[in-house]
C-alpha positions as a Markdown table, in Angstrom:
| # | Residue | x | y | z |
|---|---|---|---|---|
| 1 | Met | -1.5 | -95.4 | 71.5 |
| 2 | Thr | 1.7 | -97.1 | 71.5 |
| 3 | Asp | 2.1 | -99.8 | 73.9 |
| 4 | Pro | 4.8 | -98.3 | 76.4 |
| 5 | Ala | 6.7 | -101.7 | 77.1 |
| 6 | Ser | 7.4 | -102.1 | 73.3 |
| 7 | Gly | 10.3 | -99.2 | 74.2 |
| 8 | Asp | 8.4 | -96.6 | 71.9 |
| 9 | Gln | 7.1 | -93.3 | 73.5 |
| 10 | Ala | 3.1 | -93.3 | 73.6 |
| 11 | Ser | 1.6 | -90.2 | 71.9 |
| 12 | His | -0.7 | -88.6 | 74.7 |
| 13 | Thr | -3.1 | -85.7 | 74.7 |
| 14 | Cys | -2.3 | -82.7 | 77.1 |
| 15 | Val | -5.0 | -82.0 | 79.3 |
| 16 | Ile | -4.3 | -78.3 | 79.8 |
| 17 | Cys | -3.1 | -77.1 | 76.1 |
| 18 | Leu | -5.0 | -80.3 | 74.3 |
| 19 | Glu | -1.6 | -80.8 | 72.2 |
| 20 | Glu | -0.4 | -84.3 | 71.2 |
| 21 | Phe | 2.9 | -85.2 | 72.7 |
| 22 | Arg | 5.0 | -88.0 | 73.7 |
| 23 | Trp | 6.5 | -89.2 | 76.9 |
| 24 | Asp | 8.8 | -91.5 | 78.0 |
| 25 | His | 7.4 | -92.9 | 81.2 |
| 26 | Val | 10.3 | -92.2 | 83.2 |
| 27 | Glu | 11.0 | -87.9 | 83.5 |
| 28 | Ala | 8.3 | -87.0 | 85.9 |
| 29 | Tyr | 7.9 | -84.2 | 88.5 |
| 30 | Arg | 6.8 | -83.8 | 91.9 |
| 31 | Arg | 6.0 | -80.7 | 93.9 |
| 32 | Asn | 8.2 | -79.9 | 96.9 |
| 33 | Ala | 7.1 | -78.2 | 100.0 |
| 34 | Glu | 6.7 | -74.9 | 98.5 |
| 35 | Gly | 4.4 | -76.3 | 95.9 |
| 36 | Phe | 7.1 | -75.9 | 93.0 |
| 37 | Pro | 7.7 | -79.2 | 90.6 |
| 38 | Arg | 10.6 | -80.9 | 90.9 |
| 39 | Leu | 12.0 | -83.4 | 88.7 |
| 40 | Val | 12.1 | -87.0 | 89.6 |
| 41 | Thr | 13.4 | -90.4 | 87.7 |
| 42 | Leu | 10.5 | -93.0 | 87.6 |
| 43 | Pro | 11.8 | -96.9 | 87.1 |
| 44 | Pro | 11.4 | -98.3 | 83.6 |
| 45 | Arg | 7.6 | -98.6 | 82.6 |
| 46 | Glu | 7.7 | -102.6 | 82.6 |
| 47 | Ser | 8.9 | -102.7 | 86.5 |
| 48 | Pro | 6.6 | -103.8 | 89.0 |
| 49 | Arg | 7.8 | -100.7 | 91.1 |
| 50 | Trp | 6.5 | -98.2 | 88.3 |
| 51 | Pro | 2.7 | -97.6 | 89.2 |
| 52 | Ala | 3.9 | -97.1 | 93.1 |
| 53 | Glu | 6.6 | -94.4 | 92.1 |
| 54 | Ala | 4.4 | -93.1 | 89.6 |
| 55 | Arg | 1.6 | -92.3 | 91.7 |
| 56 | Gly | 1.1 | -88.5 | 92.8 |
| 57 | Thr | 3.6 | -87.3 | 90.1 |
| 58 | Leu | 3.2 | -84.7 | 87.4 |
| 59 | Ile | 4.1 | -84.7 | 83.5 |
| 60 | Arg | 5.5 | -81.5 | 82.1 |
| 61 | Cys | 4.2 | -80.8 | 78.7 |
| 62 | Pro | 6.8 | -79.9 | 76.2 |
| 63 | Asn | 4.5 | -77.6 | 74.3 |
| 64 | Glu | 4.9 | -74.5 | 76.1 |
| 65 | Ile | 2.4 | -71.7 | 75.9 |
| 66 | Gly | 4.1 | -68.1 | 75.8 |
| 67 | Gly | 7.4 | -69.6 | 77.2 |
| 68 | Asp | 5.7 | -71.2 | 80.2 |
| 69 | Pro | 5.9 | -74.6 | 81.3 |
| 70 | His | 2.7 | -76.4 | 82.4 |
| 71 | Tyr | 2.3 | -79.5 | 84.3 |
| 72 | Phe | -0.5 | -82.1 | 84.7 |
| 73 | Pro | -1.1 | -85.5 | 86.8 |
| 74 | Val | 0.6 | -88.7 | 85.5 |
| 75 | Asp | -3.2 | -90.2 | 85.9 |
| 76 | Phe | -4.9 | -88.7 | 82.9 |
| 77 | Val | -2.2 | -90.5 | 80.6 |
| 78 | Leu | -2.5 | -94.1 | 82.1 |
| 79 | His | -5.9 | -94.8 | 79.9 |
| 80 | Asp | -7.7 | -94.1 | 76.8 |
| 81 | Arg | -7.4 | -90.6 | 75.2 |
| 82 | Pro | -9.4 | -88.2 | 77.3 |
| 83 | Val | -12.9 | -86.8 | 76.1 |
| 84 | Val | -12.8 | -83.4 | 76.2 |
| 85 | Ile | -16.2 | -81.5 | 76.6 |
| 86 | Gly | -16.5 | -77.8 | 76.4 |
| 87 | Phe | -19.1 | -75.3 | 77.5 |
| 88 | Val | -20.2 | -72.2 | 75.7 |
| 89 | Gly | -22.6 | -69.6 | 76.6 |
| 90 | Ala | -22.8 | -66.0 | 78.0 |
| 91 | Ser | -21.5 | -65.2 | 81.4 |
| 92 | Asn | -24.7 | -65.2 | 83.2 |
| 93 | Ala | -26.3 | -68.0 | 81.3 |
| 94 | Gly | -25.6 | -70.7 | 84.1 |
| 95 | Lys | -22.5 | -72.5 | 82.7 |
| 96 | Thr | -20.7 | -72.9 | 86.1 |
| 97 | Cys | -23.8 | -73.6 | 87.9 |
| 98 | Leu | -24.6 | -76.4 | 85.4 |
| 99 | Leu | -20.9 | -77.8 | 85.3 |
| 100 | Ala | -21.3 | -78.1 | 89.2 |
| 101 | Ala | -24.5 | -79.8 | 89.1 |
| 102 | Met | -23.2 | -82.3 | 86.8 |
| 103 | Ser | -19.9 | -83.2 | 88.8 |
| 104 | Gly | -22.2 | -83.6 | 91.9 |
| 105 | Glu | -24.4 | -86.0 | 90.2 |
| 106 | Ile | -21.7 | -88.0 | 88.4 |
| 107 | Asp | -20.0 | -88.1 | 92.3 |
| 108 | Arg | -23.4 | -89.4 | 93.5 |
| 109 | Tyr | -23.4 | -92.3 | 90.7 |
| 110 | Arg | -26.0 | -90.8 | 88.6 |
| 111 | Leu | -24.5 | -92.2 | 85.5 |
| 112 | Ala | -24.0 | -95.8 | 86.5 |
| 113 | Pro | -27.6 | -96.7 | 85.0 |
| 114 | Arg | -26.0 | -96.0 | 81.9 |
| 115 | Gly | -23.0 | -98.2 | 82.4 |
| 116 | Leu | -20.6 | -95.7 | 83.2 |
| 117 | Arg | -18.6 | -96.2 | 86.6 |
| 118 | Thr | -17.0 | -93.1 | 87.7 |
| 119 | Val | -13.9 | -92.1 | 90.2 |
| 120 | Pro | -11.8 | -88.8 | 90.0 |
| 121 | Val | -9.0 | -88.9 | 87.7 |
| 122 | Asp | -6.9 | -87.2 | 90.4 |
| 123 | Leu | -8.0 | -87.4 | 93.9 |
| 124 | Thr | -6.2 | -84.1 | 95.3 |
| 125 | Glu | -7.5 | -81.8 | 92.0 |
| 126 | His | -11.1 | -83.2 | 92.3 |
| 127 | Ala | -11.5 | -83.1 | 96.2 |
| 128 | Ala | -10.4 | -79.5 | 95.8 |
| 129 | Tyr | -13.1 | -78.6 | 93.2 |
| 130 | Arg | -15.8 | -80.2 | 95.2 |
| 131 | Ser | -15.0 | -78.8 | 98.2 |
| 132 | His | -14.5 | -75.0 | 97.0 |
| 133 | Val | -17.4 | -75.2 | 94.5 |
| 134 | Val | -19.7 | -78.4 | 94.6 |
| 135 | Asp | -20.1 | -78.8 | 98.2 |
| 136 | Pro | -21.2 | -75.4 | 98.8 |
| 137 | Phe | -23.6 | -75.4 | 96.1 |
| 138 | Tyr | -25.0 | -78.5 | 97.1 |
| 139 | Gly | -25.0 | -78.3 | 101.0 |
| 140 | Lys | -26.0 | -74.4 | 101.3 |
| 141 | Gly | -26.9 | -73.0 | 97.9 |
| 142 | Ile | -23.6 | -71.0 | 97.5 |
| 143 | Ala | -23.5 | -70.1 | 93.8 |
| 144 | Pro | -20.1 | -71.2 | 92.2 |
| 145 | Pro | -18.1 | -68.3 | 91.5 |
| 146 | His | -18.0 | -66.8 | 87.6 |
| 147 | Thr | -15.5 | -68.3 | 85.7 |
| 148 | Gln | -12.4 | -66.2 | 85.4 |
| 149 | Leu | -10.6 | -64.7 | 82.4 |
| 150 | Val | -7.4 | -66.3 | 82.3 |
| 151 | Glu | -4.6 | -66.4 | 79.4 |
| 152 | Leu | -5.0 | -70.1 | 78.9 |
| 153 | Val | -8.3 | -71.9 | 79.2 |
| 154 | Thr | -7.8 | -75.0 | 81.0 |
| 155 | Tyr | -10.0 | -77.8 | 82.5 |
| 156 | Thr | -12.1 | -77.1 | 85.3 |
| 157 | Asp | -12.8 | -80.8 | 86.4 |
| 158 | Ala | -12.1 | -84.3 | 85.4 |
| 159 | Val | -13.5 | -87.9 | 86.0 |
| 160 | Leu | -12.5 | -91.4 | 84.9 |
| 161 | Leu | -15.5 | -93.2 | 83.0 |
| 162 | Thr | -15.1 | -96.7 | 82.7 |
| 163 | Thr | -17.6 | -98.9 | 80.5 |
| 164 | Glu | -17.3 | -102.7 | 79.6 |
| 165 | Ser | -15.0 | -102.0 | 76.7 |
| 166 | Ser | -12.9 | -98.7 | 77.9 |
| 167 | Ser | -11.6 | -96.4 | 80.4 |
| 168 | Phe | -10.9 | -92.9 | 79.7 |
| 169 | Pro | -11.0 | -89.1 | 81.2 |
| 170 | Leu | -13.9 | -87.2 | 81.0 |
| 171 | Val | -12.4 | -83.6 | 81.3 |
| 172 | Phe | -14.6 | -80.5 | 81.4 |
| 173 | Phe | -13.3 | -77.2 | 79.7 |
| 174 | Asp | -15.3 | -73.8 | 80.8 |
| 175 | Ala | -14.0 | -70.5 | 79.2 |
| 176 | Ala | -15.5 | -67.4 | 80.6 |
| 177 | Gly | -18.1 | -65.9 | 78.3 |
| 178 | Glu | -16.0 | -62.5 | 77.8 |
| 179 | Gln | -13.3 | -64.5 | 76.3 |
| 180 | Leu | -15.8 | -66.7 | 74.2 |
| 181 | Lys | -17.1 | -63.3 | 72.7 |
| 182 | Gly | -13.9 | -62.4 | 71.4 |
| 183 | Leu | -12.9 | -65.8 | 70.4 |
| 184 | Leu | -11.4 | -64.8 | 67.0 |
| 185 | Asp | -9.1 | -62.4 | 68.7 |
| 186 | Asp | -8.3 | -65.0 | 71.4 |
| 187 | Ala | -5.5 | -67.8 | 70.2 |
| 188 | Met | -5.7 | -69.4 | 73.6 |
| 189 | Ala | -9.7 | -70.0 | 73.3 |
| 190 | Leu | -9.3 | -71.0 | 69.7 |
| 191 | Arg | -6.8 | -73.6 | 71.1 |
| 192 | Phe | -9.4 | -74.9 | 73.8 |
| 193 | Leu | -12.1 | -75.0 | 70.9 |
| 194 | His | -10.6 | -76.8 | 68.4 |
| 195 | Arg | -9.7 | -79.9 | 70.2 |
| 196 | Val | -12.7 | -80.5 | 72.0 |
| 197 | Asp | -15.0 | -83.7 | 71.3 |
| 198 | Gly | -18.2 | -82.0 | 72.0 |
| 199 | Leu | -20.0 | -78.9 | 72.9 |
| 200 | Ile | -22.8 | -78.1 | 75.4 |
| 201 | Phe | -24.2 | -74.8 | 74.4 |
| 202 | Val | -25.8 | -72.9 | 77.4 |
| 203 | Ala | -29.3 | -71.1 | 76.7 |
| 204 | Asp | -31.0 | -68.8 | 79.4 |
| 205 | Pro | -34.7 | -69.2 | 78.5 |
| 206 | Thr | -35.3 | -66.2 | 81.3 |
| 207 | Leu | -34.1 | -63.5 | 78.7 |
| 208 | Val | -37.0 | -64.2 | 76.4 |
| 209 | Gly | -40.7 | -64.2 | 77.5 |
| 210 | Gly | -43.8 | -65.5 | 76.0 |
| 211 | Asp | -45.0 | -64.9 | 72.4 |
| 212 | Gly | -41.2 | -63.8 | 71.2 |
| 213 | Ala | -41.2 | -60.9 | 73.3 |
| 214 | Ser | -38.0 | -60.2 | 75.3 |
| 215 | Ala | -37.9 | -60.3 | 79.1 |
| 216 | His | -36.3 | -57.1 | 78.9 |
| 217 | Gly | -39.2 | -55.3 | 76.9 |
| 218 | Gly | -37.8 | -55.9 | 73.5 |
| 219 | Gln | -39.0 | -57.9 | 70.7 |
| 220 | Gly | -37.3 | -60.6 | 68.3 |
| 221 | Ser | -34.5 | -62.7 | 69.0 |
| 222 | Leu | -31.7 | -61.9 | 71.1 |
| 223 | Asp | -28.2 | -62.3 | 69.9 |
| 224 | Asp | -25.5 | -64.9 | 71.9 |
| 225 | Pro | -22.0 | -63.3 | 70.7 |
| 226 | Thr | -20.7 | -66.6 | 72.3 |
| 227 | Tyr | -22.6 | -68.8 | 69.9 |
| 228 | Thr | -21.7 | -66.8 | 66.8 |
| 229 | Ala | -17.8 | -66.8 | 67.6 |
| 230 | Thr | -17.8 | -70.5 | 68.4 |
| 231 | Ile | -19.3 | -71.6 | 65.4 |
| 232 | Ala | -17.5 | -69.2 | 63.1 |
| 233 | Gly | -14.3 | -70.3 | 64.7 |
| 234 | Leu | -15.0 | -73.9 | 64.3 |
| 235 | Arg | -16.0 | -73.3 | 60.8 |
| 236 | Phe | -12.6 | -71.6 | 60.2 |
| 237 | Gln | -10.8 | -74.5 | 61.5 |
| 238 | Gln | -12.9 | -77.0 | 59.1 |
| 239 | Ser | -12.9 | -74.7 | 56.3 |
| 240 | Gln | -10.6 | -77.1 | 54.3 |
| 241 | Thr | -13.2 | -79.8 | 54.2 |
| 242 | Arg | -15.7 | -77.8 | 53.1 |
| 243 | Ser | -18.7 | -80.1 | 54.6 |
| 244 | Arg | -22.0 | -78.8 | 55.4 |
| 245 | Trp | -21.8 | -79.8 | 58.8 |
| 246 | Leu | -19.7 | -79.7 | 61.9 |
| 247 | Gln | -18.8 | -83.0 | 62.7 |
| 248 | Ile | -18.4 | -82.9 | 66.6 |
| 249 | Pro | -21.7 | -83.6 | 68.5 |
| 250 | Ser | -23.2 | -80.7 | 70.1 |
| 251 | Ala | -26.1 | -80.3 | 73.0 |
| 252 | Val | -28.5 | -77.2 | 73.8 |
| 253 | Ala | -29.0 | -77.2 | 77.8 |
| 254 | Ile | -31.8 | -74.9 | 78.6 |
| 255 | Thr | -30.8 | -73.8 | 82.1 |
| 256 | Lys | -33.1 | -72.4 | 84.6 |
| 257 | Ser | -35.9 | -74.4 | 83.9 |
| 258 | Asp | -37.2 | -74.5 | 87.0 |
| 259 | Leu | -38.3 | -71.0 | 86.9 |
| 260 | Leu | -40.6 | -72.2 | 83.7 |
| 261 | Arg | -41.7 | -75.2 | 85.4 |
| 262 | Phe | -45.2 | -74.3 | 85.0 |
| 263 | Glu | -45.1 | -73.7 | 81.4 |
| 264 | Gln | -45.9 | -76.2 | 78.6 |
| 265 | Pro | -43.7 | -78.2 | 77.7 |
| 266 | Val | -41.3 | -77.4 | 80.3 |
| 267 | Asp | -43.3 | -78.9 | 83.1 |
| 268 | Gln | -43.7 | -82.3 | 81.5 |
| 269 | Trp | -40.0 | -82.9 | 81.0 |
| 270 | Leu | -38.5 | -81.1 | 84.0 |
| 271 | Gly | -40.9 | -83.4 | 86.1 |
| 272 | Gln | -39.9 | -86.8 | 84.2 |
| 273 | Pro | -36.9 | -88.5 | 85.8 |
| 274 | Ala | -33.9 | -89.3 | 83.9 |
| 275 | Pro | -34.7 | -92.8 | 82.1 |
| 276 | Asn | -32.4 | -95.9 | 83.3 |
| 277 | Leu | -31.4 | -96.4 | 79.9 |
| 278 | Val | -29.9 | -94.4 | 77.1 |
| 279 | Asp | -33.3 | -93.6 | 75.2 |
| 280 | Arg | -32.7 | -92.3 | 72.0 |
| 281 | Asp | -36.3 | -92.0 | 70.7 |
| 282 | Leu | -37.5 | -90.1 | 74.4 |
| 283 | Arg | -34.3 | -87.7 | 73.6 |
| 284 | Glu | -35.5 | -86.9 | 70.1 |
| 285 | Arg | -39.1 | -86.1 | 71.5 |
| 286 | Glu | -37.5 | -83.9 | 73.9 |
| 287 | Ser | -35.1 | -81.9 | 71.4 |
| 288 | Arg | -38.6 | -81.3 | 69.3 |
| 289 | Asp | -40.4 | -79.8 | 72.2 |
| 290 | Ala | -37.4 | -77.6 | 73.1 |
| 291 | Tyr | -36.9 | -76.7 | 69.9 |
| 292 | Ala | -40.4 | -75.6 | 69.5 |
| 293 | Tyr | -40.6 | -73.9 | 72.7 |
| 294 | Leu | -37.5 | -71.6 | 71.6 |
| 295 | His | -38.6 | -71.1 | 68.4 |
| 296 | His | -42.0 | -69.9 | 69.3 |
| 297 | Arg | -40.3 | -67.1 | 71.6 |
| 298 | Gln | -38.1 | -66.1 | 68.8 |
| 299 | Ala | -35.1 | -67.2 | 70.6 |
| 300 | Thr | -33.6 | -68.6 | 67.3 |
| 301 | Ala | -29.9 | -67.4 | 68.1 |
| 302 | Trp | -29.9 | -70.3 | 70.7 |
| 303 | Leu | -31.3 | -72.7 | 68.0 |
| 304 | Ala | -28.0 | -72.0 | 65.8 |
| 305 | Pro | -26.1 | -75.2 | 66.9 |
| 306 | Val | -29.1 | -77.2 | 65.2 |
| 307 | Asp | -28.2 | -75.7 | 62.0 |
| 308 | His | -24.7 | -75.8 | 62.1 |
| 309 | Phe | -23.7 | -79.5 | 63.7 |
| 310 | Arg | -24.6 | -82.8 | 62.1 |
| 311 | Gln | -25.7 | -84.0 | 65.9 |
| 312 | Cys | -27.6 | -81.8 | 67.9 |
| 313 | Ser | -30.1 | -82.6 | 70.7 |
| 314 | Leu | -31.7 | -80.0 | 73.3 |
| 315 | His | -32.8 | -80.4 | 76.8 |
| 316 | Phe | -34.5 | -78.8 | 79.5 |
| 317 | Val | -32.3 | -78.6 | 82.9 |
| 318 | Ser | -32.2 | -77.1 | 86.1 |
| 319 | Ala | -28.8 | -77.2 | 88.0 |
| 320 | Ser | -29.9 | -75.4 | 91.0 |
| 321 | Gly | -33.7 | -76.3 | 91.3 |
| 322 | Ser | -34.7 | -72.8 | 93.0 |
| 323 | Ser | -34.3 | -69.1 | 92.4 |
| 324 | Tyr | -31.4 | -66.8 | 92.8 |
| 325 | Leu | -32.0 | -64.7 | 96.0 |
| 326 | Pro | -32.0 | -60.9 | 95.5 |
| 327 | Ala | -29.2 | -59.1 | 96.6 |
| 328 | Gly | -31.0 | -56.7 | 98.9 |
| 329 | Arg | -29.0 | -58.2 | 102.1 |
| 330 | Ser | -25.2 | -58.6 | 101.7 |
| 331 | Glu | -25.5 | -62.3 | 103.3 |
| 332 | Asp | -27.9 | -63.5 | 100.1 |
| 333 | Val | -25.5 | -62.3 | 97.8 |
| 334 | Gly | -24.4 | -65.1 | 95.7 |
| 335 | Arg | -26.9 | -67.9 | 97.1 |
| 336 | Phe | -30.1 | -69.7 | 96.1 |
| 337 | Ala | -33.2 | -70.0 | 98.0 |
| 338 | Arg | -32.4 | -73.4 | 99.3 |
| 339 | Pro | -29.6 | -76.0 | 98.8 |
| 340 | Ala | -29.0 | -77.1 | 95.0 |
| 341 | Arg | -31.4 | -80.0 | 93.7 |
| 342 | Pro | -30.6 | -80.5 | 90.2 |
| 343 | Arg | -32.9 | -82.0 | 87.9 |
| 344 | Arg | -31.9 | -83.7 | 84.4 |
| 345 | Val | -28.5 | -82.1 | 84.1 |
| 346 | Leu | -26.6 | -85.2 | 83.0 |
| 347 | Glu | -28.8 | -85.4 | 79.7 |
| 348 | Pro | -26.8 | -83.2 | 77.9 |
| 349 | Leu | -23.6 | -85.1 | 78.7 |
| 350 | Val | -25.1 | -88.5 | 78.2 |
| 351 | Ala | -26.1 | -87.5 | 74.5 |
| 352 | Leu | -22.7 | -86.5 | 73.9 |
| 353 | Leu | -21.0 | -89.7 | 74.8 |
| 354 | Asp | -23.7 | -91.7 | 73.2 |
| 355 | Ala | -23.5 | -89.8 | 70.1 |
| 356 | Leu | -19.2 | -90.4 | 70.5 |
| 357 | Gly | -19.8 | -93.9 | 70.9 |
| 358 | Lys | -19.0 | -94.2 | 74.9 |
| 359 | Ile | -21.9 | -96.1 | 76.0 |
| 360 | Asp | -22.2 | -99.6 | 75.5 |
| 361 | Ser | -24.8 | -101.0 | 73.4 |
| 362 | Gln | -26.9 | -102.9 | 76.1 |
| 363 | His | -27.4 | -99.5 | 77.8 |
| 364 | Val | -28.9 | -97.7 | 74.9 |
| 365 | Arg | -32.7 | -98.0 | 73.4 |
| 366 | Gly | -34.2 | -96.9 | 70.6 |
| 367 | Gly | -32.8 | -94.6 | 67.9 |
């Protein structure tokens, strides 16, 4: 990234459209009383007044989508390039619950033992996500709302991660399952996918029973169109390299594992606390057990990332820690039996950050 003080415009990544752009560090926007952005002029970047006057401003990305401008907080361009993590999975697989649980655990400093210090990138946006989604989930067991179909897939939440050597925004993208199913016909979803740094594939093991039987009475592997479309889209993007492997790291999160907590080997892993260090050998053992678990149940569609990505780990996770209440009573719709008690939800994220070289070596063991 170019030093702004040198007079050259630095190259940045827009956290909405994920395109590159240049900004002069002078032209910015503030929202007026009606919520509309209005242009303001900041002092020169080298001015001691710049940090105070830039605080709370917005940047207008020049890469308009469909002729419509979009804006994002200036905080995203004050650090190293953002690390963008995308979630892939069917609509009811538990993506939004997993993301909410990850955000809640990050806010509770659960990444600190791995040498990652965290604060919100933008206090206003993060507080809104926390009050509307995370706090009701943790406090009352209210399920996060399903991801909405939108014209432009944009980020759901973001935090600033700081290590001994770098400081960067961690940005989460969660596209609706219906949108991912039709990915190849959806240019906006393709735009989101081709610029992510890592992917978390979410698998719902309750859809398959023991010995390969489907929980709905059928036999054999269930297909997941979101996995297929995502991998095909990335293959198309990488077609010129002709590489056997997709290069970005991936992880498979087997959600709702609390419902399988009495089965082997789920009981072993779900009952095990997250390690204080990044333990690569432990991660490899869990990946082998999780692969065997899904393969034994002929859930091979959810093992597709292992066959296509150079780096792919598998994890047993539980976002809520309890079962979803039946919809027999109107007041129970959209609730879990008790407030959320996540288990091991950060392990897929830690695996991706480790693969991306974002965790300092003194916090890593094995491998």
